[in-house]
C-alpha positions as CSV (number, residue, x, y, z in Angstrom):
1,X,-2.4,-14.5,-24.7
2,X,-3.3,-17.5,-26.8
3,X,-5.0,-20.5,-25.1
4,X,-2.9,-23.1,-26.9
5,X,0.6,-24.0,-25.7
6,X,3.2,-22.0,-27.5
7,X,5.4,-24.0,-29.9
8,X,9.1,-24.1,-29.3
9,X,12.1,-26.0,-30.3
10,X,15.7,-26.1,-29.1
11,X,18.2,-24.1,-31.1
12,X,21.8,-23.0,-30.5
13,X,22.1,-19.2,-31.0
14,X,24.9,-17.0,-30.6
15,X,24.5,-14.7,-27.7
16,X,25.2,-11.6,-29.9
17,X,21.9,-12.2,-31.6
18,X,19.8,-12.4,-28.5
19,X,17.8,-9.2,-27.7
20,X,16.7,-8.4,-24.2
21,X,13.7,-6.0,-24.5
22,X,14.3,-3.9,-21.3
23,X,12.6,-0.9,-22.8
24,X,9.4,-2.9,-23.0
25,X,8.7,-5.5,-20.5
26,X,12.0,-6.9,-19.2
27,X,13.6,-5.8,-16.0
28,X,17.1,-4.2,-15.7
29,X,20.0,-6.5,-15.5
30,X,21.1,-7.4,-11.9
31,X,24.9,-7.6,-12.1
32,X,25.1,-9.0,-8.6
33,X,22.8,-11.9,-9.6
34,X,24.8,-12.4,-12.8
35,X,28.0,-12.8,-10.7
36,X,26.2,-15.2,-8.4
37,X,25.0,-17.4,-11.2
38,X,28.4,-17.4,-12.8
39,X,30.2,-18.4,-9.6
40,X,27.8,-21.3,-8.9
41,X,27.2,-22.2,-12.5
42,X,26.5,-26.0,-13.2
43,X,25.9,-27.0,-16.7
44,X,23.9,-30.0,-15.5
45,X,21.1,-28.0,-14.0
46,X,21.3,-24.7,-16.0
47,X,18.0,-23.8,-17.7
48,X,17.9,-22.9,-21.4
49,X,17.0,-19.2,-22.0
50,X,13.5,-18.9,-23.4
51,X,13.4,-16.8,-26.6
52,X,10.7,-15.6,-28.9
53,X,11.4,-15.6,-32.7
54,X,9.5,-12.6,-33.9
55,X,10.1,-10.9,-37.3
56,X,13.3,-12.8,-37.7
57,X,14.8,-11.6,-34.5
58,X,15.3,-13.4,-31.2
59,X,13.8,-11.7,-28.0
60,X,14.6,-13.1,-24.6
61,X,11.7,-13.2,-22.2
62,X,13.2,-15.5,-19.6
63,X,16.9,-16.1,-18.9
64,X,18.8,-12.9,-19.5
65,X,20.8,-13.3,-16.3
66,X,21.8,-16.8,-17.3
67,X,23.0,-15.5,-20.7
68,X,25.1,-12.9,-19.1
69,X,26.5,-15.3,-16.6
70,X,27.6,-17.6,-19.5
71,X,29.2,-14.6,-21.2
72,X,31.0,-13.7,-17.9
73,X,32.3,-17.2,-17.7
74,X,33.5,-16.9,-21.3
75,X,35.7,-13.8,-20.4
76,X,33.0,-11.4,-21.5
77,X,32.8,-12.8,-25.0
78,X,29.8,-13.8,-27.0
79,X,29.2,-17.6,-27.3
80,X,26.7,-20.2,-28.7
81,X,23.9,-20.9,-26.2
82,X,21.3,-23.6,-26.4
83,X,17.9,-21.9,-26.2
84,X,14.1,-22.7,-26.2
85,X,13.0,-20.8,-29.3
86,X,9.2,-20.0,-29.3
87,X,7.3,-19.2,-32.5
88,X,4.1,-17.4,-33.1
89,X,4.3,-15.1,-30.1
90,X,3.4,-11.4,-30.2
91,X,5.3,-8.9,-28.0
92,X,2.2,-8.9,-25.7
93,X,2.4,-12.7,-25.4
94,X,6.1,-12.5,-24.5
95,X,5.3,-9.9,-21.7
96,X,2.6,-12.3,-20.2
97,X,5.0,-15.2,-20.3
98,X,7.7,-13.1,-18.6
99,X,5.2,-12.0,-15.9
100,X,4.2,-15.7,-15.3
101,X,7.7,-17.2,-15.3
102,X,8.3,-19.7,-12.5
103,X,10.9,-22.4,-11.7
104,X,14.6,-21.5,-11.4
105,X,14.1,-17.9,-12.6
106,X,14.6,-15.3,-9.9
107,X,11.4,-14.2,-8.3
108,X,9.9,-11.2,-10.1
109,X,9.2,-8.1,-8.0
110,X,5.6,-7.0,-7.9
111,X,6.6,-4.0,-9.9
112,X,8.3,-6.0,-12.6
113,X,5.3,-8.3,-12.9
114,X,2.6,-5.5,-13.0
115,X,4.7,-3.5,-15.5
116,X,4.9,-6.6,-17.8
117,X,1.1,-7.2,-17.5
118,X,0.4,-3.6,-18.3
119,X,2.7,-3.8,-21.3
120,X,0.9,-7.0,-22.4
121,X,-2.5,-5.2,-22.2
122,X,-3.9,-7.1,-19.2
123,X,-7.3,-5.2,-18.5
124,X,-7.1,-5.5,-14.7
125,X,-3.5,-4.3,-14.6
126,X,-4.3,-1.3,-16.9
127,X,-7.3,-0.4,-14.9
128,X,-5.2,-0.5,-11.7
129,X,-2.6,1.8,-13.3
130,X,-5.2,4.3,-14.7
131,X,-7.0,4.6,-11.3
132,X,-3.8,5.0,-9.4
133,X,-2.6,7.7,-11.9
134,X,-6.0,9.5,-12.0
135,X,-5.5,10.3,-8.2
136,X,-2.2,11.8,-8.9
137,X,0.2,9.0,-8.0
138,X,2.7,7.2,-10.2
139,X,3.5,3.6,-10.0
140,X,7.2,3.2,-9.1
141,X,8.3,0.0,-10.7
142,X,11.8,0.2,-9.1
143,X,9.9,0.2,-5.8
144,X,11.7,3.1,-4.3
145,X,10.0,5.6,-2.0
146,X,9.4,9.2,-3.2
147,X,6.8,12.0,-3.3
148,X,3.7,10.8,-5.0
149,X,5.4,7.4,-6.1
150,X,3.6,4.3,-5.2
151,X,6.3,1.8,-4.4
152,X,4.2,-0.9,-2.6
153,X,2.7,-2.1,-6.0
154,X,2.1,-5.6,-4.8
155,X,0.1,-4.5,-1.8
156,X,-1.9,-1.9,-3.8
157,X,-2.7,-4.3,-6.6
158,X,-3.9,-6.9,-4.1
159,X,-6.1,-4.4,-2.4
160,X,-7.4,-3.2,-5.7
161,X,-8.5,-6.8,-6.5
162,X,-10.0,-7.4,-3.0
163,X,-12.1,-4.2,-2.5
164,X,-12.7,-3.2,-6.1
165,X,-11.8,-0.1,-8.1
166,X,-14.3,2.3,-6.6
167,X,-13.2,1.8,-3.0
168,X,-9.6,1.6,-4.0
169,X,-9.8,5.0,-5.7
170,X,-11.5,6.4,-2.7
171,X,-8.8,5.2,-0.4
172,X,-6.0,6.6,-2.6
173,X,-7.9,10.0,-3.0
174,X,-8.1,10.4,0.8
175,X,-4.4,9.6,1.2
176,X,-3.6,12.2,-1.4
177,X,-5.9,14.9,-0.1
178,X,-4.7,14.3,3.5
179,X,-1.0,14.1,2.9
180,X,-0.3,15.3,-0.6
181,X,1.8,12.3,-1.7
182,X,4.0,12.1,1.4
183,X,6.1,8.9,1.0
184,X,5.1,7.8,4.5
185,X,1.4,7.8,3.4
186,X,2.2,5.4,0.7
187,X,3.9,2.7,2.8
188,X,2.3,-0.7,2.3
189,X,0.9,-0.5,5.9
190,X,-0.7,2.8,5.3
191,X,-2.2,1.8,2.0
192,X,-3.6,-1.5,3.4
193,X,-4.9,0.3,6.6
194,X,-6.7,2.9,4.5
195,X,-8.2,0.5,1.8
196,X,-9.4,-1.9,4.5
197,X,-10.9,1.0,6.6
198,X,-12.8,2.2,3.4
199,X,-14.0,-1.3,2.7
200,X,-15.2,-1.8,6.3
201,X,-16.9,1.6,6.7
202,X,-17.9,2.4,3.2
203,X,-21.0,4.7,3.4
204,X,-20.6,5.3,7.1
205,X,-17.7,7.7,7.5
206,X,-17.8,11.5,6.8
207,X,-15.3,12.2,4.1
208,X,-14.6,15.8,5.1
209,X,-14.1,14.8,8.7
210,X,-11.7,12.1,7.7
211,X,-9.5,14.3,5.7
212,X,-9.6,17.1,8.3
213,X,-8.7,14.6,11.1
214,X,-5.9,12.9,9.1
215,X,-4.2,16.2,8.5
216,X,-3.7,16.7,12.2
217,X,-1.2,13.8,12.2
218,X,2.0,12.9,10.3
219,X,1.5,10.3,7.8
220,X,4.0,8.0,9.6
221,X,1.6,7.6,12.4
222,X,-0.3,4.7,10.7
223,X,2.9,2.6,10.3
224,X,4.6,3.7,13.6
225,X,1.7,3.3,16.0
226,X,0.3,0.2,14.1
227,X,3.7,-1.5,14.4
228,X,3.8,-0.9,18.0
229,X,0.7,-2.9,18.7
230,X,1.4,-6.5,19.7
231,X,-2.0,-7.9,20.6
232,X,-5.7,-7.8,19.7
233,X,-5.0,-6.7,16.1
234,X,-3.2,-9.2,14.1
235,X,-1.8,-8.5,10.6
236,X,-3.3,-5.6,8.7
237,X,-5.9,-4.9,11.3
238,X,-3.5,-3.0,13.6
239,X,-3.1,-0.4,10.7
240,X,-6.9,-0.2,10.1
241,X,-7.2,0.5,13.8
242,X,-4.8,3.4,13.6
243,X,-7.0,5.0,10.8
244,X,-10.1,4.5,13.0
245,X,-8.4,6.1,16.0
246,X,-7.3,9.1,13.9
247,X,-10.8,9.4,12.5
248,X,-12.7,9.1,15.7
249,X,-10.4,11.3,17.9
250,X,-12.2,12.1,21.2
251,X,-15.6,12.4,19.7
252,X,-18.4,10.2,21.1
253,X,-21.2,11.5,18.9
254,X,-19.5,10.9,15.5
255,X,-17.2,8.0,16.5
256,X,-17.4,4.9,14.3
257,X,-17.6,1.5,16.1
258,X,-15.0,-1.1,16.1
259,X,-16.1,-3.7,13.4
260,X,-13.0,-5.7,12.6
């Protein structure tokens, strides 16, 4: 992304000439949001869509729902729309601006943001994707839960940034080897519980024991039993505690101490 502020000017463009790059970095159109915007539309506060003029064509990187809402209010017909048109942006620049959008735009899901950053070539986001996929998981940008689909992208990316790539990969590898991609092992609580356990006990736990012990329990246990705790372990710590309990079992000799 360029360090200088992108140049734009306001132009009135016909909506038929506005391209929404959903196959690249844009999210899918949310028809419920379009209907809501159309029903509450106020010209005094409506934002101008942000558009990139690239190779003589106009690509929308912020404001696709406003455009559709205007068309809906115009009986589904195309119409002239005042836009902020930016010049000199690459497609990667557009993706970064899309990922960083703020203000009156609807809040991006973590999946949409990370997908845009990956498309833009962000090194950290790409590293996160490659490490996740190297273990055998796929990033699920729609954030639905399925076998081997990592839907809690926001939580996973935060953990990746906090504990580093090596420990993050180790945590995901253990989850995969223990439960084979069971969706319950990829809940945000399970991912955070495992990544923080690895971070806390790195170099101290026995990996073979860890996987053997985890396989004795259903993956849902981390979430279910952790959620039932109401005291002593605030926030993510109650899920780390579940991993510790599963690892230790009834052993005294090989038990790890409580350190968090």
